[in-house]
VOPA-189772 format. One record per atom (N, C-alpha, C): residue number from 0; atom name; x, y, z. Coordinates in steps of 0.2 Angstrom, whole numbers, plus 2048, in hexadecimal, padded with zeros to 3 digits. Layout:
  num  atome    u    v    w
  NUM     CA    X    Y    Z
...
% end
This chain:
  num  atome    u    v    w
    0      N  6BC  0AA  8A7
    0     CA  6BE  0AC  8AE
    0      C  6B8  0B0  8B1
    1      N  6B6  0B5  8AD
    1     CA  6B1  0B9  8AF
    1      C  6AA  0B6  8B0
    2      N  6A9  0B1  8AB
    2     CA  6A3  0AD  8AC
    2      C  6A3  0A9  8B2
    3      N  6A8  0A6  8B4
    3     CA  6A9  0A2  8BA
    3      C  6A7  0A6  8C0
    4      N  6AB  0AC  8C0
    4     CA  6AA  0B0  8C6
    4      C  6A2  0B3  8C6
    5      N  69F  0B4  8C1
    5     CA  698  0B6  8C1
    5      C  694  0B0  8C4
    6      N  695  0AA  8C2
    6     CA  692  0A4  8C4
    6      C  693  0A3  8CC
    7      N  699  0A4  8CE
    7     CA  69A  0A3  8D5
    7      C  697  0A9  8D9
    8      N  697  0AF  8D6
    8     CA  693  0B4  8DA
    8      C  68C  0B3  8DA
    9      N  689  0B0  8D5
    9     CA  682  0AE  8D5
    9      C  680  0A9  8DA
   10      N  685  0A4  8DA
   10     CA  683  09E  8DF
   10      C  684  0A1  8E6
   11      N  688  0A6  8E7
   11     CA  689  0A9  8EE
   11      C  683  0AD  8F0
   12      N  680  0B1  8EB
   12     CA  67B  0B6  8ED
   12      C  674  0B2  8ED
   13      N  673  0AD  8E8
   13     CA  66D  0AA  8E7
   13      C  668  0A9  8ED
   14      N  66B  0A5  8F2
   14     CA  667  0A4  8F8
   14      C  665  0AA  8FC
   15      N  668  0AF  8FC
   15     CA  666  0B5  8FF
   15      C  660  0B8  8FB
   16      N  65F  0B7  8F5
   16     CA  65A  0BA  8F1
   16      C  653  0B5  8F1
   17      N  654  0AF  8F3
   17     CA  64E  0AA  8F3
   17      C  64B  0AA  8FA
   18      N  645  0A9  8FA
   18     CA  641  0A7  900
   18      C  641  0A0  901
   19      N  646  09E  906
   19     CA  647  096  907
   19      C  644  094  90D
   20      N  640  098  911
   20     CA  63D  095  917
   20      C  638  090  915
   21      N  635  090  90F
   21     CA  630  08A  90E
   21      C  633  085  909
   22      N  63A  086  908
   22     CA  63D  080  904
   22      C  63E  07A  908
   23      N  63F  075  904
   23     CA  641  06E  908
   23      C  647  070  90C
   24      N  648  06D  912
   24     CA  64E  06F  916
   24      C  654  06D  913
   25      N  655  067  90F
   25     CA  65B  065  90C
   25      C  65C  06A  906
   26      N  657  06C  902
   26     CA  659  071  8FD
   26      C  65B  078  900
   27      N  658  07A  905
   27     CA  65B  080  908
   27      C  662  080  90B
   28      N  663  07A  90E
   28     CA  66A  079  911
   28      C  66F  078  90B
   29      N  66D  075  906
   29     CA  672  074  900
   29      C  674  07B  8FD
   30      N  66E  07F  8FC
   30     CA  670  086  8F9
   30      C  674  08A  8FE
   31      N  672  08A  904
   31     CA  677  08E  909
   31      C  67D  08B  90A
   32      N  67E  085  90A
   32     CA  684  082  90A
   32      C  689  083  904
   33      N  686  083  8FE
   33     CA  68A  085  8F8
   33      C  68C  08C  8F8
   34      N  687  090  8FB
   34     CA  689  097  8FB
   34      C  68F  098  900
   35      N  690  094  905
   35     CA  696  095  909
   35      C  69C  092  906
   36      N  69B  08C  902
   36     CA  6A0  089  8FF
   36      C  6A3  08E  8F9
   37      N  69F  091  8F6
   37     CA  6A1  095  8F0
   37      C  6A4  09B  8F3
   38      N  6A2  09E  8F9
   38     CA  6A6  0A3  8FD
   38      C  6AD  0A1  8FE
   39      N  6AE  09B  901
   39     CA  6B4  098  902
   39      C  6B8  097  8FC
   40      N  6B6  095  8F7
   40     CA  6B9  095  8F0
   40      C  6BB  09B  8EE
   41      N  6B7  0A0  8EF
   41     CA  6B8  0A7  8ED
   41      C  6BE  0AA  8F1
   42      N  6BE  0A9  8F7
   42     CA  6C4  0AB  8FB
   42      C  6CA  0A7  8F9
   43      N  6CA  0A1  8F8
   43     CA  6D0  09D  8F5
   43      C  6D3  0A0  8EF
   44      N  6CE  0A1  8EA
   44     CA  6D0  0A4  8E3
   44      C  6D3  0AB  8E4
   45      N  6D0  0AF  8E8
   45     CA  6D3  0B6  8E9
   45      C  6DA  0B5  8EC
   46      N  6DB  0B1  8F1
   46     CA  6E2  0B0  8F3
   46      C  6E7  0AD  8EE
   47      N  6E4  0A8  8EA
   47     CA  6E8  0A5  8E5
   47      C  6EA  0AA  8DF
   48      N  6E5  0AE  8DE
   48     CA  6E6  0B3  8D8
   48      C  6EC  0B8  8DA
   49      N  6EB  0BB  8E1
   49     CA  6F0  0BF  8E3
   49      C  6F7  0BD  8E3
   50      N  6F7  0B6  8E5
   50     CA  6FE  0B3  8E6
   50      C  701  0B1  8DF
   51      N  6FD  0AE  8DA
   51     CA  700  0AB  8D4
   51      C  6FE  0B0  8CE
   52      N  6F9  0B4  8CE
   52     CA  6F8  0B7  8C8
   52      C  6F9  0BF  8C8
   53      N  6F8  0C2  8CE
   53     CA  6F9  0C9  8CE
   53      C  700  0CB  8CD
   54      N  705  0C7  8CF
   54     CA  70C  0CA  8CD
   54      C  70E  0CA  8C6
   55      N  70A  0C6  8C2
   55     CA  70B  0C6  8BB
   55      C  707  0CC  8B7
   56      N  704  0D0  8BA
   56     CA  700  0D6  8B7
   56      C  704  0DC  8B7
   57      N  703  0E0  8B2
   57     CA  706  0E6  8B1
   57      C  704  0EB  8B7
   58      N  6FE  0EB  8BA
   58     CA  6FD  0EF  8BF
   58      C  701  0EE  8C5
   59      N  702  0E7  8C7
   59     CA  706  0E6  8CC
   59      C  70D  0E8  8CB
   60      N  710  0E7  8C5
   60     CA  717  0EA  8C4
   60      C  717  0F1  8C5
   61      N  712  0F5  8C2
   61     CA  712  0FC  8C3
   61      C  712  0FE  8CA
   62      N  70E  0FB  8CE
   62     CA  70D  0FD  8D5
   62      C  713  0FB  8D9
   63      N  717  0F6  8D7
   63     CA  71D  0F4  8DB
   63      C  724  0F7  8D8
   64      N  723  0FB  8D3
   64     CA  729  0FE  8CF
   64      C  72B  104  8D2
   65      N  72E  104  8D8
   65     CA  731  10A  8DC
   65      C  735  107  8E1
   66      N  73A  10C  8E3
   66     CA  73E  10B  8E9
   66      C  73E  111  8EE
   67      N  73E  10F  8F4
   67     CA  73D  114  8F9
   67      C  743  119  8F9
   68      N  749  117  8F7
   68     CA  74E  11C  8F7
   68      C  74E  121  8F2
   69      N  74A  11F  8ED
   69     CA  748  124  8E7
   69      C  743  129  8E9
   70      N  73E  126  8ED
   70     CA  738  12A  8EF
   70      C  73A  12F  8F5
   71      N  73E  12D  8F9
   71     CA  740  131  8FF
   71      C  748  130  8FF
   72      N  74C  133  8FB
   72     CA  753  132  8FB
   72      C  757  133  901
   73      N  755  138  905
   73     CA  759  13A  90B
   73      C  758  136  911
   74      N  752  133  911
   74     CA  750  12F  917
   74      C  752  128  916
   75      N  751  125  910
   75     CA  752  11E  90F
   75      C  757  11C  90A
   76      N  75D  120  90A
   76     CA  762  11E  905
   76      C  765  117  906
   77      N  765  114  90C
   77     CA  768  10E  90C
   77      C  763  108  90F
   78      N  75D  10A  90F
   78     CA  758  105  911
   78      C  757  0FF  90C
   79      N  757  101  906
   79     CA  756  0FC  901
   79      C  74F  0F9  901
   80      N  74A  0FD  903
   80     CA  743  0FB  903
   80      C  740  0FD  8FD
   81      N  73C  0F8  8F9
   81     CA  739  0F9  8F3
   81      C  732  0F7  8F2
   82      N  72F  0F9  8ED
   82     CA  728  0F6  8EC
   82      C  728  0EF  8EB
   83      N  72E  0EC  8E8
   83     CA  72E  0E5  8E7
   83      C  72D  0E1  8EE
   84      N  730  0E3  8F3
   84     CA  72F  0E0  8FA
   84      C  728  0E1  8FC
   85      N  726  0E7  8FC
   85     CA  71F  0E8  8FE
   85      C  71A  0E4  8FA
   86      N  71B  0E3  8F3
   86     CA  716  0DF  8EF
   86      C  717  0D8  8F1
   87      N  71D  0D5  8F3
   87     CA  71D  0CE  8F5
   87      C  71A  0CD  8FC
   88      N  71A  0D2  900
   88     CA  716  0D1  906
   88      C  70F  0D2  905
   89      N  70D  0D6  901
   89     CA  705  0D7  8FF
   89      C  702  0D1  8FC
   90      N  706  0CD  8F8
   90     CA  703  0C8  8F5
   90      C  702  0C2  8FA
   91      N  706  0C2  8FF
   91     CA  705  0BC  904
   91      C  700  0BE  909
   92      N  6FE  0C4  90A
   92     CA  6FA  0C6  910
   92      C  6F3  0C3  90F
   93      N  6EF  0C3  909
   93     CA  6E9  0C0  909
   93      C  6E9  0B8  90B
   94      N  6ED  0B5  908
   94     CA  6EE  0AE  909
   94      C  6EF  0AC  911
   95      N  6F3  0B1  914
   95     CA  6F5  0B0  91B
   95      C  6EE  0B1  91F
   96      N  6EA  0B6  91D
   96     CA  6E4  0B8  921
   96      C  6DF  0B2  920
   97      N  6DF  0AF  91A
   97     CA  6DA  0A9  919
   97      C  6DD  0A3  91E
   98      N  6E3  0A2  91E
   98     CA  6E6  09D  922
   98      C  6E5  09E  929
   99      N  6E6  0A4  92B
   99     CA  6E5  0A5  933
   99      C  6DD  0A5  934
  100      N  6D9  0A7  930
  100     CA  6D2  0A6  931
  100      C  6D0  09F  932
  101      N  6D2  09B  92D
  101     CA  6D1  094  92D
  101      C  6D3  090  933
  102      N  6DA  092  935
  102     CA  6DD  08F  93B
  102      C  6D9  091  941
  103      N  6D7  097  942
  103     CA  6D3  099  948
  103      C  6CD  095  949
  104      N  6C9  094  943
  104     CA  6C3  090  943
  104      C  6C4  089  945
  105      N  6CA  086  943
  105     CA  6CB  07F  945
  105      C  6CD  07F  94C
  106      N  6D1  083  94F
  106     CA  6D2  083  956
  106      C  6CC  085  95A
  107      N  6C7  089  957
  107     CA  6C1  08A  95B
  107      C  6BD  084  95B
  108      N  6BC  080  956
  108     CA  6B9  07A  956
  108      C  6BC  075  95B
  109      N  6C2  075  95B
  109     CA  6C6  070  95F
  109      C  6C4  072  967
  110      N  6C4  078  968
  110     CA  6C3  07B  96F
  110      C  6BB  079  971
  111      N  6B7  07A  96C
  111     CA  6B0  078  96E
  111      C  6AF  071  96F
  112      N  6B2  06D  96B
  112     CA  6B2  066  96C
  112      C  6B4  064  973
  113      N  6BA  066  975
  113     CA  6BD  065  97B
  113      C  6B8  067  981
  114      N  6B5  06D  980
  114     CA  6B0  06F  985
  114      C  6AA  06B  986
  115      N  6A8  068  980
  115     CA  6A2  064  980
  115      C  6A4  05D  984
  116      N  6AA  05B  982
  116     CA  6AD  055  985
  116      C  6AD  056  98D
  117      N  6B0  05B  98F
  117     CA  6B0  05D  996
  117      C  6A9  05D  999
  118      N  6A4  060  996
  118     CA  69D  060  998
  118      C  69B  059  99A
  119      N  69C  055  995
  119     CA  699  04E  995
  119      C  69D  04A  99B
  120      N  6A3  04C  99B
  120     CA  6A7  048  9A0
  120      C  6A6  04A  9A7
  121      N  6A6  051  9A8
  121     CA  6A6  054  9AF
  121      C  69F  056  9B1
  122      N  69B  058  9AD
  122     CA  694  05B  9AF
  122      C  68E  056  9AE
  123      N  690  050  9AC
  123     CA  68A  04B  9AC
  123      C  688  049  9B3
  124      N  681  049  9B4
  124     CA  67E  046  9BA
  124      C  67C  03F  9BA
  125      N  67C  03C  9B4
  125     CA  67A  035  9B3
  125      C  677  034  9AC
  126      N  674  02E  9AB
  126     CA  671  02D  9A5
  126      C  669  02E  9A6
  127      N  666  031  9A0
  127     CA  65F  032  9A0
  127      C  65B  02E  99C
  128      N  655  030  99A
  128     CA  651  02C  995
  128      C  654  02B  98E
  129      N  653  026  98B
  129     CA  655  025  984
  129      C  65D  026  983
  130      N  661  023  989
  130     CA  668  023  988
  130      C  66B  02A  988
  131      N  668  02F  98B
  131     CA  66A  036  98B
  131      C  66F  037  991
  132      N  673  03C  991
  132     CA  677  03E  996
  132      C  674  044  999
  133      N  672  044  9A0
  133     CA  66F  049  9A4
  133      C  674  04E  9A7
  134      N  673  054  9A5
  134     CA  678  059  9A8
  134      C  674  05E  9AD
  135      N  677  062  9B1
  135     CA  673  066  9B6
  135      C  671  06C  9B2
  136      N  66D  070  9B6
  136     CA  66A  076  9B3
  136      C  663  076  9B3
  137      N  660  07C  9B5
  137     CA  659  07D  9B5
  137      C  655  07F  9AE
  138      N  65A  081  9A9
  138     CA  657  082  9A3
  138      C  655  07C  99F
  139      N  652  07D  999
  139     CA  650  077  995
  139      C  655  077  990
  140      N  659  071  990
  140     CA  65E  070  98C
  140      C  65E  069  989
  141      N  65D  068  982
  141     CA  65D  062  97F
  141      C  662  063  979
  142      N  667  05F  978
  142     CA  66C  060  973
  142      C  66F  05A  971
  143      N  673  05A  96B
  143     CA  677  055  969
  143      C  67E  058  96A
  144      N  682  054  96E
  144     CA  689  057  970
  144      C  68E  052  96D
  145      N  693  055  96A
  145     CA  699  051  968
  145      C  699  051  960
  146      N  69F  04F  95E
  146     CA  6A0  04E  957
  146      C  6A1  047  955
  147      N  6A6  044  957
  147     CA  6A8  03D  955
  147      C  6A3  038  958
  148      N  6A1  039  95F
  148     CA  69C  035  962
  148      C  697  039  965
  149      N  692  03C  962
  149     CA  68D  040  965
  149      C  689  03C  969
  150      N  687  040  96E
  150     CA  682  03D  973
  150      C  67C  042  974
  151      N  677  03F  976
  151     CA  671  044  978
  151      C  672  046  97F
  152      N  671  04D  980
  152     CA  672  050  987
  152      C  66B  053  988
  153      N  669  052  98F
  153     CA  663  055  991
  153      C  664  058  998
  154      N  662  05E  99A
  154     CA  663  061  9A0
  154      C  65D  05F  9A5
  155      N  65F  060  9AB
  155     CA  65A  05E  9B1
  155      C  654  062  9B0
  156      N  655  069  9AE
  156     CA  64F  06D  9AD
  156      C  64B  06B  9A7
  157      N  64E  068  9A2
  157     CA  649  065  99C
  157      C  645  05F  99F
  158      N  648  05B  9A3
  158     CA  645  055  9A5
  158      C  63F  057  9AA
  159      N  640  05D  9AD
  159     CA  63A  05F  9B2
  159      C  635  063  9AE
  160      N  637  067  9A8
  160     CA  632  06B  9A5
  160      C  62F  069  99F
  161      N  632  064  99C
  161     CA  62F  061  996
  161      C  62B  05B  998
  162      N  625  05A  994
  162     CA  621  054  996
  162      C  624  04E  991
  163      N  621  048  992
  163     CA  624  043  98E
  163      C  624  043  987
  164      N  61F  046  984
  164     CA  61F  047  97D
  164      C  623  04C  97A
  165      N  624  052  97E
  165     CA  628  057  97C
  165      C  630  055  97D
  166      N  631  051  982
  166     CA  638  04E  983
  166      C  63A  049  97D
  167      N  635  045  97C
  167     CA  636  040  976
  167      C  637  043  970
  168      N  633  048  96E
  168     CA  634  04C  968
  168      C  63A  050  967
  169      N  63C  053  96D
  169     CA  642  057  96D
  169      C  648  052  96C
  170      N  648  04D  970
  170     CA  64E  048  96F
  170      C  64F  045  968
  171      N  649  044  965
  171     CA  649  041  95E
  171      C  64C  047  959
  172      N  64A  04D  95B
  172     CA  64D  053  957
  172      C  654  052  957
  173      N  657  052  95D
  173     CA  65E  051  95E
  173      C  661  04B  95B
  174      N  65E  046  95B
  174     CA  660  03F  958
  174      C  660  040  951
  175      N  65B  044  94E
  175     CA  65B  045  947
  175      C  662  049  945
  176      N  664  04E  949
  176     CA  66B  051  947
  176      C  670  04C  947
  177      N  670  047  94B
  177     CA  676  042  94C
  177      C  675  03D  946
  178      N  66F  03B  944
  178     CA  66E  036  93F
  178      C  670  039  938
  179      N  66E  03F  937
  179     CA  66F  043  931
  179      C  676  046  930
  180      N  67A  045  936
  180     CA  681  048  936
  180      C  681  04F  934
  181      N  67D  053  937
  181     CA  67D  05A  936
  181      C  683  05D  939
  182      N  686  05A  93E
  182     CA  68C  05D  942
  182      C  692  05E  93D
  183      N  692  059  938
  183     CA  698  059  933
  183      C  696  05F  92E
  184      N  690  060  92C
  184     CA  68E  065  928
  184      C  690  06C  92B
  185      N  68F  06D  931
  185     CA  690  073  935
  185      C  698  074  935
  186      N  69C  06F  936
  186     CA  6A3  06F  937
  186      C  6A6  072  930
  187      N  6A3  06F  92B
  187     CA  6A6  071  924
  187      C  6A3  078  923
  188      N  69D  07A  925
  188     CA  69B  081  924
  188      C  69F  086  927
  189      N  6A1  084  92E
  189     CA  6A6  088  931
  189      C  6AC  08A  92E
  190      N  6AF  084  92B
  190     CA  6B5  085  927
  190      C  6B4  089  921
  191      N  6AF  088  91D
  191     CA  6AD  08C  917
  191      C  6AD  093  919
  192      N  6A9  094  91F
  192     CA  6A9  09B  921
  192      C  6AF  09F  922
  193      N  6B4  09B  925
  193     CA  6BA  09E  926
  193      C  6BE  09F  920
  194      N  6BE  09B  91B
  194     CA  6C1  09C  915
  194      C  6BE  0A2  911
  195      N  6B8  0A2  911
  195     CA  6B4  0A8  90D
  195      C  6B2  0AE  911
  196      N  6B6  0AF  917
  196     CA  6B4  0B5  91B
  196      C  6B5  0BB  917
  197      N  6B9  0BC  912
  197     CA  6B9  0C2  90F
  197      C  6B3  0C4  90B
  198      N  6AE  0BF  90A
  198     CA  6A8  0C0  906
  198      C  6A3  0C2  90B
  199      N  69F  0C7  90B
  199     CA  69A  0C9  910
  199      C  694  0C4  910
  200      N  691  0C3  916
  200     CA  68C  0BF  916
  200      C  68D  0B8  918
  201      N  693  0B6  91A
  201     CA  695  0B0  91C
  201      C  691  0AD  922
  202      N  691  0B2  927
  202     CA  68E  0B0  92D
  202      C  686  0AF  92C
  203      N  683  0B3  928
  203     CA  67C  0B1  927
  203      C  67B  0AB  923
  204      N  67F  0A9  91F
  204     CA  67F  0A3  91B
  204      C  67F  09D  920
  205      N  684  09E  924
  205     CA  685  098  929
  205      C  67E  098  92E
  206      N  67C  09D  930
  206     CA  676  09D  934
  206      C  670  09A  930
  207      N  66F  09C  92A
  207     CA  66A  099  926
  207      C  66B  092  925
  208      N  671  08F  924
  208     CA  672  088  923
  208      C  670  085  929
  209      N  672  087  92F
  209     CA  670  084  935
  209      C  669  084  936
  210      N  665  089  934
  210     CA  65E  089  935
  210      C  65B  084  931
  211      N  65D  082  92B
  211     CA  65A  07D  926
  211      C  65C  076  929
  212      N  662  076  92C
  212     CA  663  06F  930
  212      C  65F  06E  936
  213      N  65D  073  939
  213     CA  658  073  93F
  213      C  651  070  93C
  214      N  64F  073  936
  214     CA  649  071  933
  214      C  649  06A  931
  215      N  64F  068  92F
  215     CA  650  061  92D
  215      C  64F  05C  933
  216      N  652  05E  938
  216     CA  651  05A  93E
  216      C  64A  05A  941
  217      N  647  060  940
  217     CA  640  060  942
  217      C  63C  05B  93E
  218      N  63D  05B  938
  218     CA  639  056  933
  218      C  63B  04F  935
  219      N  641  04E  937
  219     CA  643  047  939
  219      C  640  045  93F
  220      N  63F  049  944
  220     CA  63B  048  94A
  220      C  634  047  948
  221      N  631  04B  944
  221     CA  62A  04A  942
  221      C  629  043  93F
  222      N  62E  041  93B
  222     CA  62D  03A  938
  222      C  62D  035  93C
  223      N  62F  036  943
  223     CA  62F  031  948
  223      C  628  031  94B
  224      N  623  034  948
  224     CA  61C  034  94A
  224      C  61B  038  951
  225      N  61F  03E  951
  225     CA  61E  042  957
  225      C  619  047  955
  226      N  615  04A  95A
  226     CA  610  04F  959
  226      C  614  056  958
  227      N  612  05A  953
  227     CA  615  060  951
  227      C  615  065  956
  228      N  60F  065  95A
  228     CA  60F  06A  95F
  228      C  613  069  965
  229      N  614  062  966
  229     CA  619  060  96C
  229      C  620  062  96A
  230      N  622  061  964
  230     CA  629  063  962
  230      C  629  06B  962
  231      N  624  06E  960
  231     CA  624  076  960
  231      C  625  078  967
  232      N  621  075  96C
  232     CA  621  077  973
  232      C  628  076  976
  233      N  62B  070  974
  233     CA  632  06F  977
  233      C  637  074  974
  234      N  636  076  96E
  234     CA  63B  07A  96B
  234      C  63A  081  96E
  235      N  634  083  970
  235     CA  632  08A  973
  235      C  635  08A  97A
  236      N  635  085  97E
  236     CA  637  084  984
  236      C  63F  084  984
  237      N  642  081  97F
  237     CA  649  080  97F
  237      C  64C  087  97C
  238      N  648  08B  979
  238     CA  64B  091  976
  238      C  64D  096  97B
  239      N  64B  096  981
  239     CA  64D  09A  987
  239      C  654  098  989
  240      N  657  093  988
  240     CA  65D  091  98A
  240      C  662  093  985
  241      N  667  097  987
  241     CA  66C  09A  983
  241      C  672  095  983
  242      N  674  092  97E
  242     CA  67A  08E  97D
  242      C  67F  090  978
  243      N  685  08E  979
  243     CA  68A  090  974
  243      C  689  08C  96D
  244      N  68A  090  968
  244     CA  688  08D  961
  244      C  68F  08A  95F
  245      N  68E  083  95D
  245     CA  694  080  95B
  245      C  691  079  958
  246      N  695  077  952
  246     CA  693  071  94F
  246      C  693  06B  954
  247      N  697  06C  95A
  247     CA  698  066  95F
  247      C  693  067  964
  248      N  68E  06C  964
  248     CA  689  06C  969
  248      C  683  06F  965
  249      N  67E  06B  963
  249     CA  678  06E  95F
  249      C  672  06D  964
  250      N  66F  073  966
  250     CA  66A  072  96B
  250      C  663  073  967
  251      N  65E  071  96B
  251     CA  657  071  968
  251      C  655  078  966
  252      N  656  07D  96B
  252     CA  654  083  969
  252      C  659  087  965
  253      N  65B  084  95F
  253     CA  660  087  95B
  253      C  65E  08D  956
  254      N  660  08C  950
  254     CA  65F  092  94B
  254      C  658  092  949
  255      N  655  098  948
  255     CA  64F  09A  945
  255      C  649  097  949
  256      N  649  098  94F
  256     CA  643  095  953
  256      C  63D  097  951
  257      N  63C  09E  950
  257     CA  635  0A1  94E
  257      C  633  09E  948
  258      N  637  09D  943
  258     CA  635  09A  93C
  258      C  633  093  93D
  259      N  637  08F  941
  259     CA  636  088  942
  259      C  62F  087  945
  260      N  62E  08B  94A
  260     CA  627  08B  94E
  260      C  621  08C  949
  261      N  622  091  945
  261     CA  61D  093  940
  261      C  61C  08D  93C
  262      N  621  08A  939
  262     CA  620  084  935
  262      C  61D  07E  939
  263      N  61F  07D  93F
  263     CA  61C  077  942
  263      C  615  078  944
  264      N  613  07F  945
  264     CA  60C  080  947
  264      C  608  082  941
  265      N  60A  081  93B
  265     CA  607  082  935
  265      C  605  089  934
  266      N  609  08E  937
  266     CA  608  095  935
  266      C  60B  096  92E
  267      N  610  092  92C
  267     CA  613  093  926
  267      C  610  08D  921
  268      N  60D  08F  91C
  268     CA  60B  089  917
  268      C  610  085  915
  269      N  60F  07E  915
  269     CA  614  079  913
  269      C  616  07B  90B
  270      N  61C  079  90A
  270     CA  61E  07A  903
  270      C  61A  076  8FE
  271      N  618  079  8F8
  271     CA  615  076  8F3
  271      C  61A  072  8EF
  272      N  617  06C  8EC
  272     CA  61C  068  8E9
  272      C  61E  06B  8E2
  273      N  61A  06F  8DF
  273     CA  61C  072  8D9
  273      C  622  078  8DA
  274      N  622  07A  8E0
  274     CA  627  07F  8E2
  274      C  62D  07C  8E4
  275      N  62C  076  8E7
  275     CA  632  072  8EA
  275      C  637  06F  8E5
  276      N  633  06D  8DF
  276     CA  637  06A  8DA
  276      C  63C  06F  8D7
  277      N  63B  075  8D5
  277     CA  640  07A  8D2
  277      C  645  07C  8D7
  278      N  643  07C  8DE
  278     CA  648  07E  8E3
  278      C  64D  078  8E4
  279      N  64B  072  8E3
  279     CA  64F  06C  8E4
  279      C  654  06C  8DE
  280      N  651  06D  8D8
  280     CA  655  06D  8D2
  280      C  65A  073  8D2
  281      N  658  079  8D5
  281     CA  65D  07E  8D5
  281      C  663  07D  8DA
  282      N  661  079  8E0
  282     CA  666  077  8E4
  282      C  66B  072  8E1
  283      N  668  06E  8DD
  283     CA  66D  069  8D9
  283      C  671  06D  8D4
  284      N  66F  072  8D1
  284     CA  673  076  8CC
  284      C  678  079  8D0
  285      N  677  07D  8D5
  285     CA  67C  081  8D9
  285      C  681  07C  8DC
  286      N  67F  076  8DE
  286     CA  684  071  8E1
  286      C  688  06F  8DC
  287      N  686  06E  8D6
  287     CA  68A  06C  8D0
  287      C  68F  071  8CE
  288      N  68D  078  8CE
  288     CA  691  07D  8CD
  288      C  697  07E  8D2
  289      N  695  07D  8D9
  289     CA  69A  07D  8DE
  289      C  69F  077  8DD
  290      N  69D  071  8DC
  290     CA  6A2  06C  8DA
  290      C  6A6  06E  8D5
  291      N  6A3  070  8CF
  291     CA  6A7  072  8C9
  291      C  6AD  077  8CB
  292      N  6AB  07C  8CF
  292     CA  6B0  081  8D1
  292      C  6B5  07E  8D5
  293      N  6B3  07A  8DA
  293     CA  6B8  077  8DE
  293      C  6BD  073  8DA
  294      N  6BA  06F  8D5
  294     CA  6BF  06B  8D1
  294      C  6C4  06F  8CD
  295      N  6C2  075  8CC
  295     CA  6C7  07A  8C8
  295      C  6CC  07D  8CC
  296      N  6CC  07C  8D3
  296     CA  6D1  07F  8D7
  296      C  6D8  07C  8D5
  297      N  6D9  075  8D5
  297     CA  6E0  073  8D4
  297      C  6E3  075  8CD
  298      N  6DE  076  8C8
  298     CA  6E1  078  8C1
  298      C  6E3  080  8C2
  299      N  6DF  084  8C6
  299     CA  6E1  08B  8C7
  299      C  6E8  08B  8CA
  300      N  6E9  087  8CF
  300     CA  6EF  087  8D3
  300      C  6F5  086  8CE
  301      N  6F4  081  8CA
  301     CA  6F9  07F  8C5
  301      C  6FB  084  8C0
  302      N  6F5  087  8BD
  302     CA  6F6  08D  8B8
  302      C  6F9  093  8BC
  303      N  6F7  094  8C2
  303     CA  6FA  09A  8C6
  303      C  702  099  8C7
  304      N  704  093  8C8
  304     CA  70B  091  8C9
  304      C  70F  092  8C3
  305      N  70C  090  8BD
  305     CA  70F  090  8B7
  305      C  70F  098  8B5
  306      N  70A  09C  8B6
  306     CA  70A  0A3  8B5
  306      C  70F  0A6  8B9
  307      N  710  0A5  8BF
  307     CA  715  0A8  8C3
  307      C  71C  0A7  8C1
  308      N  71D  0A1  8BE
  308     CA  724  09F  8BC
  308      C  726  0A3  8B6
  309      N  721  0A5  8B2
  309     CA  722  0A9  8AC
  309      C  724  0B0  8AD
  310      N  723  0B2  8B4
  310     CA  724  0B9  8B5
  310      C  72B  0BA  8B6
  311      N  72E  0BF  8B3
  311     CA  735  0C1  8B4
  311      C  735  0C7  8B9
  312      N  738  0C5  8BF
  312     CA  738  0CA  8C4
  312      C  73E  0CE  8C3
  313      N  73D  0D5  8C2
  313     CA  743  0DA  8C1
  313      C  743  0DE  8C7
  314      N  748  0DF  8CA
  314     CA  749  0E4  8D0
  314      C  74B  0EA  8CD
  315      N  748  0F0  8CF
  315     CA  74A  0F6  8CD
  315      C  74E  0FA  8D2
  316      N  750  0F7  8D7
  316     CA  754  0FA  8DC
  316      C  75B  0F7  8DD
  317      N  75F  0FA  8DE
  317     CA  766  0F7  8DF
  317      C  766  0F4  8E6
  318      N  769  0EE  8E6
  318     CA  769  0EA  8EC
  318      C  76F  0EC  8F0
% end
C-alpha cells in the first residue's frame, strides 16, 4: 500500500519538476492529465479509506470511546451524545465534500454550455467565412464554441482587424481544437480537478494541460501550411480579448500566450528528438501507472466493505 501511495505521489509531482515547455504537446498533455487523474484517484482513495478502513483501526476506536454525559455529567446527563455518533458523522464528511465538489463542477459545465448555446442563438449576426458564426464586438475573438456540436465563432472586430492569413491561421487553430476533441479532454480534466481538490496544485495542473492543448492546436494549424508569424500575430491580437474559460468555449488567445508566441517565433529552440523520446516514454509509463491505479479502485471498494463488515461496533454509552 505504501509503495502504491509513493508511486501515485510521484506521478502527481513529476510534471511539476520537469521542464515540459519544449516537450511534444501530447507528451506534456498526457503527463499533466495523468497528474490530474492521480489527484482524483487520491481524493477517492482518501474518502474510501475514511469510510471503509478507518473505523476498523484502534485509533478510531480510541478517539470515539467516550460519552458526553461522562465528560460533562451535569450539562449532558440525558443528551446521549457520544463519540460514536461524532465518528460516524466524521467518516461521511470527506466523501460528502468530494461529491459536492464534483456536483458543483458538473452544474458549472452545464451552465457554461447553456450560456454558449444562448450566445450562438441570440448573439449571432450571421454566417462568416469558412462556415463561421459572426458575433458582435470590437475585440478580436476567434473561438470554438460548444461541446456536442462545436462551431467556429468569430467577432466583427476579428474580421476587421485580422488580415486574411491571420484569420485563416486562427480559424484553423480553433478547427484543430475541434478535430482533436480537446473539449472532451478539458471536461474530464475539470471533473478530475473536482475529485482531487484536496491535493494542492490542481488548478495549475489544469492550466498546464490547457496550455499543451493550445500548443497541439497551434501545431495542427501549422500543419495546414500556415505561416508561423501569421498565427503568432493572430494569437497576439486575440490575447487582448478576455473570455470566460470553459471547455465549451475555447478562444484563440487562451493559455500560455507568451510561451506559445516564443515557440512560434523560434525564440524557444525546437525539441530535440533525443530528448523527445524519453519524455514520450515517461508519459507512457505514467499513463500505465494511472490506469493500473484506476483498475484497483473496485478491488479496494470490495476489500473495504469486507473490512467494515468485520468490525464489531460496540457502544460505550447507555441508550
